[in-house]
N, C-alpha and C positions, 0 to 999 in steps of 0.2 A: 504494500500500500504506500503511495507517495505521500510524503509529509510536506508540511509548509516549508521546511528548510530546503527540501529538494526542489520545490517550485521556485523558491527565492534564488537558488543557485542557477536554475535554468533561465530565470528572468535576467540575471546578471550576464549569463552567456549570450542571451539574445540581444541584450543591450550592446555588448562588445561587438557581436557580429553585425548588428545594425549600424554601429558607428563606422566600422571598417568598410561596410558596403557604401555608406554615405560618402566617406572620403574617396572611395574609388569612383563613385558617380561624379563628384566634383572634378576629379582628375580627368575623367572622360570628357566632361564639358569643356574644361580648359584646353584639353588636347584638340578637341574639335574646333574650338575657336582659333587655335593656332593654325590648324589645317586650313581653315577658311581664309586666313590671311595670306597663306601661301598658294592659294588656288591659282592665281594669275601667274605666279612664278613657275610652278611645277606642272601646270596644265592637267590637274586631276579632273577626271570626268565627273559630270554632275551626278550621274547615277550612283557612283561610289560614295559620294557625300550623302546622298539620300539613304543608302544602306547603313551608313554609320549612324545617322540620326535615328533610324529605325531601331538599331541595336541599343542605342542609348535610351530610347523611349521604353524599350522592353526592360532594361535594367532599372529604370526609375519605377516602373510599374511593379517590379518584383520587390523593390524597397518599400513601396507603399503597402503591399500585402504583408511584408514582415512587420511593418509598423502596427498594422491591425492586430496581428498575433501578439505582439509585444504589449499592446494596450490591454488585450483580454487577460493576459497573464498577470499584469499589474492589478487589474480589478479582482482577479481570483485571489491574490495574496492579501489584498486589503479587505475582502469581504469577511463577515463574521463567520466563525467556525460552525459547522453543523452540530446540532445538539447531540451529545453523546461522544464518547471517545473511541478510538480504534480498539477493537476487541471487546466491546461492551456486550453484556448478555442480561437476561432476565430470569427470575425464578420465583416460585411461590413459597412464602413462609407460612406453612400450615399451623394453625393454632394461635396466631398472633395477628393483631390488627396493624402493627407497625413493623417496619423493617429494622434490621440490626443497626445499632448506632456505630457504624464503621465508616471509614473514609470512602468516598466515591460511591456510596450506596444511597439511593433515594426511593421513596415509595411511588409507584405508578397509581395504584388505587388499593383500597381495602374493601373487604366484603365478607360473605358468609359461604362456607363450604356447601356445595350442592352435589347431589348424586341420585342414583336410582333407589327406589324403595328396597329395603334390605331383603325382602322375601319374594321379590319378583324374579321370575326365571329369564326374562328378556330385558331389553333395554341396554343402556351403556354400563360399563364397568369402571370407568375412571371418575375421579372427583374433579370438580370445577370450583374455581374461586369466583363466585357470583357477585358482581358489583351491587351496591345498595340502591343504585338509581338506574335500573334497566331502561332501555329504549325499545318500545314495542314496534313490531312490524305486523304484517298479516299473519294470522294464526287460525288454526282450526280447533273444533271442539269435539271431534269424533273420538272413537275408542281405539284407534289403531296407531296412534302416535306414541313416542317415547315419553316418559314422565321424568320430572326433575323435582326432587324434594330437598328440603334443608337437612343437614347432617348434624346429629347431636352425639355428645359423649354418653356412654353407657358403661356402668360398672367400673368407672375410672377411679372411684374412691378406694377400691380394694386393690387396684393394680398399680397406681401411681401415688406414692406417698408424699405429696407436697401440700402446702398450707391451704390452698384454695380448692382442694379436691371436692369438697361438698358443694361449692358454688358452680362446679362444672357439670355435675351429674344431671343428665337429661336436658342439657342446654346446648344450643347451636354452637358449632365450631367456627371460629373466626379465621380469617386468612388475609394475607397481604401479598400483592404482586410487587416485586422489588426489581429495580434496575441498578446494575452495578457496572461502573466503568473499569477499564484495564483488566478485564477478565475475558478470556477467549471462549470459555465453555463452562458448563455447569453439570454436576452429577451429584447424586445422593449415594453415600457409602453406607450400607447397612452394617450393624454390629460394630461400629467404630465411634469413639467420641472425639478422636483427633484425626486430622487429615494426614494422608501420606505426603512425603516430601515433595515440594514443588506446588502444592495446592494450598488454598487459603480457605479457612473455615468461616462460613457466614453465620450458621447457628447449629445447635445440636438438639436432639430430641429422641422420641420414641417411635418405633414402627407401629402404625395403626392400619387396620383393615376391618372389613365386616367379619362377624363371628363365623366360626368354622362350620356350623351346621345350618346356616342360612342358605336359602335357595340362590340368592343373588351373589355374584362374585365381584370383588373389587380389587383394585391395585393396592399395594402397600405405599403409604406416604409417611414422611418423617414429620411428626407433629412436635412442635417446640416443647422443650422440657418444662417450661413454665407457661402453660397455655392460658388463654382467656376464653370466655364463652359469652353467648347471647341466647335468649330464650328460644326453646323448642325446635324440633325437626326430625330427621331420620336417625337411625341408630348407627353408631360407629364404635366398633369394639377394638380393643388392643389385645394382642396375643403375644 
């Protein structure tokens, strides 16, 4: 990916090339003027002079085109940078409404975890971070579409021993979509509290999924070790 410094170096090279070409053009003009003064003495034919003027006109046109390219490069360097940095990525922080308080990380939006009903045999199996202010489009009310429910904690007070366990039971799971700069990719590492060398930890938590004997199957997600909640929804079990 080209950086601003690379563009600046290319602009300087274009400036030098443009100046050299400009000096060459002026030299050509001076040379042609000298040739005109000697026309009567050396008897150069008029068609040869016309050819030289045509060549000089072509050179000037080329300089004008280079000047346009040079101007565009200058505007590109001076224009404000595009939002986000090279290598930026996004991820969902399950169980929290805010993103980690780390450098180069900001929240895109926060919402409530949504998914299929825990005992349905069809529908989707992944969890979604649903924004609190959805925008409606056309929709149907028939019985053949997929369904989307809020997702809530269940039996968490016996499985996760932290202070706010009682306030989480049977309440909706919160989430936040986070944008982080200077990160090329994202992955969730199960059964680890620390990252492997070369990786940066954004947050740690517990593996959550639907209960083992429910009809509906879900993915495993990493729910923050200190989660928040919001009232009512679907069942989410930790195993």
